[in-house]
C-alpha positions as CSV (number, residue, x, y, z in Angstrom):
1,X,-4.3,53.7,-26.9
2,X,-1.7,55.1,-24.8
3,X,2.3,54.0,-24.9
4,X,2.8,52.1,-21.5
5,X,-0.6,50.8,-23.2
6,X,1.2,49.6,-25.7
7,X,4.0,48.8,-24.4
8,X,2.3,46.4,-21.9
9,X,1.0,44.9,-25.0
10,X,4.2,44.2,-26.6
11,X,6.0,42.1,-23.2
12,X,6.2,38.3,-23.7
13,X,3.1,36.3,-22.2
14,X,4.7,35.2,-18.8
15,X,5.4,31.3,-18.5
16,X,4.2,29.1,-15.9
17,X,7.8,29.2,-14.2
18,X,8.8,32.6,-13.2
19,X,12.0,33.3,-11.4
20,X,11.5,36.3,-9.2
21,X,15.6,37.3,-8.9
22,X,17.8,39.6,-10.6
23,X,20.6,37.0,-10.2
24,X,22.6,35.9,-13.7
25,X,23.8,32.7,-11.9
26,X,20.6,31.6,-11.3
27,X,19.7,32.6,-14.5
28,X,22.7,30.4,-16.0
29,X,21.5,27.4,-14.0
30,X,17.9,27.7,-15.1
31,X,19.0,27.5,-18.5
32,X,21.2,24.9,-18.6
33,X,18.3,22.3,-17.0
34,X,16.7,23.1,-20.2
35,X,14.4,25.4,-17.9
36,X,11.6,27.2,-20.2
37,X,10.8,31.1,-17.6
38,X,10.3,33.6,-17.5
39,X,12.0,36.5,-14.5
40,X,9.8,39.3,-13.1
41,X,11.9,40.7,-9.9
42,X,9.9,43.1,-7.8
43,X,12.1,44.3,-4.9
44,X,11.9,44.4,-1.4
45,X,13.7,45.8,1.3
46,X,15.9,42.8,2.0
47,X,17.6,45.0,5.0
48,X,15.0,46.1,6.8
49,X,13.4,42.8,7.0
50,X,17.1,41.0,8.5
51,X,17.4,44.0,10.5
52,X,14.3,43.1,12.1
53,X,14.9,38.9,12.7
54,X,18.0,39.6,14.2
55,X,16.9,41.5,16.7
56,X,14.5,39.0,18.0
57,X,16.7,37.0,17.5
58,X,15.5,35.3,14.9
59,X,17.7,31.4,13.2
60,X,20.1,32.8,10.2
61,X,17.6,29.8,8.4
62,X,15.1,32.2,8.9
63,X,16.3,34.9,8.1
64,X,17.2,33.5,4.4
65,X,13.6,31.7,4.4
66,X,11.9,35.2,5.0
67,X,13.6,36.5,2.4
68,X,13.1,33.7,-0.6
69,X,9.0,33.8,0.8
70,X,9.6,38.0,0.7
71,X,10.7,38.0,-3.0
72,X,8.5,35.0,-4.5
73,X,4.9,36.5,-3.2
74,X,5.7,40.0,-4.1
75,X,5.8,38.9,-7.7
76,X,3.4,35.7,-7.1
77,X,0.0,38.1,-5.0
78,X,0.1,40.0,-8.9
79,X,0.9,37.6,-11.5
80,X,0.0,33.7,-12.2
81,X,2.7,30.7,-12.5
82,X,4.8,29.4,-10.1
83,X,7.0,31.7,-8.7
84,X,10.3,31.0,-7.9
85,X,11.8,33.1,-4.7
86,X,15.4,32.6,-3.5
87,X,18.0,34.0,-1.2
88,X,21.5,33.5,0.1
89,X,23.0,34.4,3.1
90,X,26.4,33.9,4.8
91,X,27.3,33.1,8.1
92,X,31.4,33.2,9.8
93,X,32.1,33.5,13.3
94,X,27.9,34.2,14.3
95,X,27.6,37.3,12.6
96,X,25.3,37.4,9.1
97,X,27.1,39.1,5.9
98,X,25.8,41.0,3.0
99,X,27.8,41.3,0.2
100,X,30.6,43.6,-0.3
101,X,29.8,47.1,-1.1
102,X,33.2,47.8,-3.0
103,X,35.6,45.8,-4.2
104,X,37.8,47.0,-1.2
105,X,35.6,45.9,1.0
106,X,36.1,42.4,-0.7
107,X,39.0,42.3,-0.7
108,X,39.2,42.4,2.8
109,X,36.7,40.1,3.4
110,X,38.4,37.5,1.4
111,X,41.8,38.5,3.3
112,X,39.4,38.1,7.0
113,X,38.6,35.0,5.2
114,X,42.1,32.8,5.5
115,X,41.6,29.3,6.7
116,X,38.4,30.3,8.5
117,X,35.0,28.1,7.1
118,X,31.9,29.7,6.5
119,X,28.0,28.2,5.8
120,X,26.4,29.4,2.6
121,X,22.4,28.8,3.8
122,X,20.8,29.2,1.1
123,X,16.5,29.5,0.3
124,X,14.2,28.8,-2.2
125,X,10.6,28.9,-1.8
126,X,8.2,28.6,-4.6
127,X,4.5,30.4,-4.4
128,X,0.9,30.4,-6.3
129,X,-1.8,32.4,-6.5
130,X,-0.1,34.8,-3.6
131,X,0.8,31.8,-0.9
132,X,3.9,30.1,-0.3
133,X,3.4,26.3,-1.5
134,X,6.9,24.6,-1.1
135,X,10.2,26.0,0.6
136,X,14.0,24.4,0.9
137,X,16.5,25.6,3.3
138,X,20.0,24.5,2.3
139,X,23.7,24.5,4.1
140,X,27.0,24.2,3.1
141,X,30.2,25.1,4.8
142,X,33.4,26.1,2.7
143,X,36.5,25.9,4.2
144,X,38.9,28.7,2.5
145,X,42.9,28.1,2.0
146,X,45.1,30.6,3.6
147,X,46.3,31.9,0.2
148,X,49.1,34.4,-0.8
149,X,48.5,38.4,-0.6
150,X,49.9,37.7,-3.8
151,X,47.7,35.6,-4.8
152,X,44.5,37.6,-3.6
153,X,46.1,40.6,-5.2
154,X,46.0,39.1,-8.6
155,X,42.6,37.4,-8.2
156,X,41.3,41.0,-7.3
157,X,42.8,42.8,-10.4
158,X,41.6,39.7,-12.8
159,X,37.1,39.5,-11.2
160,X,37.2,43.4,-10.1
161,X,33.7,44.3,-9.7
162,X,32.4,40.8,-10.7
163,X,32.9,40.0,-6.2
164,X,30.3,42.6,-5.8
165,X,27.9,40.3,-7.1
166,X,28.2,37.3,-4.3
167,X,27.4,37.8,-0.7
168,X,31.3,35.9,-0.1
169,X,32.4,38.3,-2.6
170,X,33.8,35.1,-5.2
171,X,32.7,33.4,-7.2
172,X,32.7,29.6,-6.9
173,X,31.6,28.9,-10.3
174,X,34.2,30.3,-11.4
175,X,38.2,30.9,-10.9
176,X,37.0,31.7,-7.3
177,X,37.0,27.9,-6.8
178,X,40.7,28.3,-6.3
179,X,39.6,30.1,-2.9
180,X,38.7,27.0,-1.1
181,X,40.5,24.1,0.1
182,X,37.3,22.2,1.6
183,X,33.5,22.2,1.1
184,X,31.0,20.0,2.4
185,X,27.8,20.4,-0.1
186,X,25.2,20.6,-3.5
187,X,27.4,22.1,-5.9
188,X,24.2,24.4,-7.0
189,X,23.1,25.1,-4.1
190,X,26.5,27.5,-2.7
191,X,25.9,28.8,-6.7
192,X,22.7,30.5,-4.8
193,X,19.2,28.0,-6.1
194,X,19.1,24.8,-4.6
195,X,18.4,23.2,-8.7
196,X,17.2,19.4,-8.0
197,X,14.8,20.2,-5.1
198,X,13.4,22.6,-6.8
199,X,12.8,20.1,-10.5
200,X,11.4,17.6,-8.1
201,X,8.6,20.0,-6.9
202,X,7.9,21.1,-11.0
203,X,8.2,17.6,-11.6
204,X,5.5,16.7,-8.9
205,X,2.8,19.9,-9.7
206,X,3.1,18.0,-13.9
207,X,5.1,21.3,-15.3
208,X,8.0,19.3,-15.9
209,X,7.9,15.6,-17.9
210,X,8.4,12.6,-14.9
């Protein structure tokens, strides 16, 4: 028996619920809700999907939905179970923003967001046997306060590279909450996974107790 085969045999069996995302905060959300699940990530070409759909004039919500579906299907085509794919995009002044690539880019973006309202558009798709079975779109609006340069300097110094994990360049579940004057939307959706609709669907399918 080869090493690869032995390693495969030693892998723990997949759970009925599979999260097709490497996001730490999405794992924390599912952990906090007490779900028993596995994580399996199969990368997709997110940049190509966004570029193509923007050229076609697609709605922002459809872009988020396409990304979530692609992640779910990429895993669901190869393993059984209920595969959860999720994605979130940020829209401000009609422009789509990706995660900042550097701390300096995060700083510039946060400063540009002062006093403005931006939207986080999220999508979650649950697939089974290589086909999308359920989907949900969420939209949250967040008004950034007129924070000072001193606050931003301190925030950047404290958070550092952690800011690069969020499409908005902030971690709302932590100190990033201090950036905001007002938010309109579901807390879990802001974090990137609309938990309550997901739980409801899993109960309907008999995966969770009703």
